[in-house]
N, C-alpha and C positions, 0 to 999 in steps of 0.2 A: 292404399299405396301399393299393395301387392300387384295389382294389374299394371301399374306403371313400370314396376320392376320386370314383369314378364315381357312387356313391350320393349324395354331397353335391352334385355338379354336376347330377344329375337331380332333385334335390329341388325341390318347388314354391316354396321360399323364395328361389330364385335366378332371375335376378340380384337382389341385395338392393336396397332403396331404395323399397319400397312401390309398385312399378310396377303399373299396371292398364291394359294395352293390349289392344285387341280385333282388331288387324290388319285392320280393315274389317268385322268381323263385325257390330258394332253398326249400322253404316250399312246393311249388306246386309239385316239384319233389319227395319230401319225402312222400307227401300225395298220390302220384300216379296220379296226375292230368295232369302232363306233362312228356313225355318220348321222346325218339329219334324219334319215328314215328309221333308224333303230335306236335313237337317243332315248326315247321314253322307256323302252324295254331294258336298255343298259342301266338306266337310273333305278328301275325296279330291282334289278340285280344288285345294285349298289346298296339299296335300302335293305334287301334281304341279307347281304353280307354284314351290314352294320347291325341288323337285328340279331343275327345268329352269333356274332362275335363280340361286338362292342357293348351291346345292351347288357349282357350278363355281367361284364366287368363294371359298367356304369351302375348297375343295381347294387353290386357289392360295395363299391366305393360310397354310394349313397347310404348304405346300411352300416358303414363303418368297419367293414371287414378288412382284414390284413391280406390283401392280394396283390400288393404292388410288385413283389418280386416276379410273380407269374406274368403280370401285365407288362412289366419292363422288358422282359425277354421275348415278348411276342411279336415285336416289330420285324418286318421282313427286309427293310432297307434302312440305311442310315438317314436318308432324306426324310422318311416318314417319322423316324425316331426324333430327329431334331425339330421337325415341324410341330410335333406333339408337345415338346418341351417349350418351344417358343410361344405357342398359343396358351399353354398352361400358365407360364410365368406372367404373360400379359393379363390374363384374366384374373389371376391372383392379385396383381398390383392394382388393377382397376377397382376391385371390390374390397381391397385391403384385407384379404384373407391370408391366414397362415397356410402356406402350401405344403403338400407332402413332398417327400424326396424319393425319387426325382419327380418334378412337378408336371406330370403328364396331364394333358388337357382333360381327358375323361375323368381322371382322378380329382382334379381341381374342381371341375364342374359338379361331379356327384357329391363330393364331401362338402364343398362350399355351399351349394344350394340346400343340402340337408340341414346345415347349420343355420341357414336363413329361414328355415321352416317351410320350404316348398314341399309339395307332395311328390312322390316318386312318379306318378302318372304325368304330371306337368313337366318334370325334368326329362322324362323319356321323350315326350312329344317335342320339347324344345330341341333336344339333341337331333332327332330325325328331321325336324324342320330346318335347322341350320345346315345340316349336311346336304339336304336337298337344295336349299337356297344357294349355298356356295357352289354346288356342282352346276346348277343352271347359270349362275353368274359366270363361271368358267366357260361353259358352253357358248354363251353369248360372245365372250372375248375371243374364243377360238373360231367363231363363225359357224357353229353348228346349228344355231337357231337365232332368231331375233328376240329383242326384249319382250315384245308383246306375246310371242309364241312361248317364251320361257315362263312368263307369268301364268299363262293359261295352263301350261303343262304342270307347273307347280301345284296349282289349285286342283287339277285332275289327279295328281299323284298322292294327295293327302289320304285318299281312301286306302290305297295300297300301303302307305306308311302306317296307318292305324291298324290295318289287318296284321301287318308284320309285328307291330308293337304288342298287340294282344297275344301273339304266339309266344313272345319272350317276356311277357309281363312279369313273371315271378322267377325267371331263370337266374342262375348264379354262375360264377366263373368256371366251375368244373364242367359245365355244359357248353361253354363257348367253343364254337367251331367255325372255321372258314368254309364257306359254301360255294365260292366262285373263284376257281383257279384262273379264269381269264382275267379277272380284276387283279389278282396277285401277279400274274405275268406282266400286265401293263404297268403296274406300279414298279416292278423290278426292272423293267426296260427303260424307265424314265431317264436314268443317269446316262444311258447310251445315246440319247437324242443329240443330234448335231447342234440344233438351236432350241432354246427353251424360252417360253413366255412366262412360265410359272416356276416357283421354287421347288415343287415336288409334284 
């Protein structure tokens, strides 16, 4: 049954709730920071940021460590903060998990899958896969690439994702660091866009 659960968690329909988040990709495209020619390198940078900052917290939540206060105050924008809570609540409801407070997505994912008996390696790979999948889905909707190109790019970027995962395999939250100020600027600029396709 475990393999079926992995496939469900990796499905594009999760987390449920009709979420449409771009993680700053929409703002980066509007600002001219990302376009079709540099989309792949932008995504590698996003994976590196997720590896250096999110994975250490994910590892700690999986291990049952008390780091919620630190993680809760780490968000740069209100939109990111609210998106994390929305996704976390939806995931907790779907799997009938008791969610932490506040129910941030990374915390719910780490603690919930640890309780289900998943290995940390699988949880890390799932997290990076879904991040990459959702970004490429957003890129298609923004016209930065086509569906076929997006799928080819996703397959090609798994090697980079695994390299990054191995770098932060055993990291914990005191080591968490943001490594891409351009991504932070794009995410911060999102609320100033005149029109928006995504929620953040």
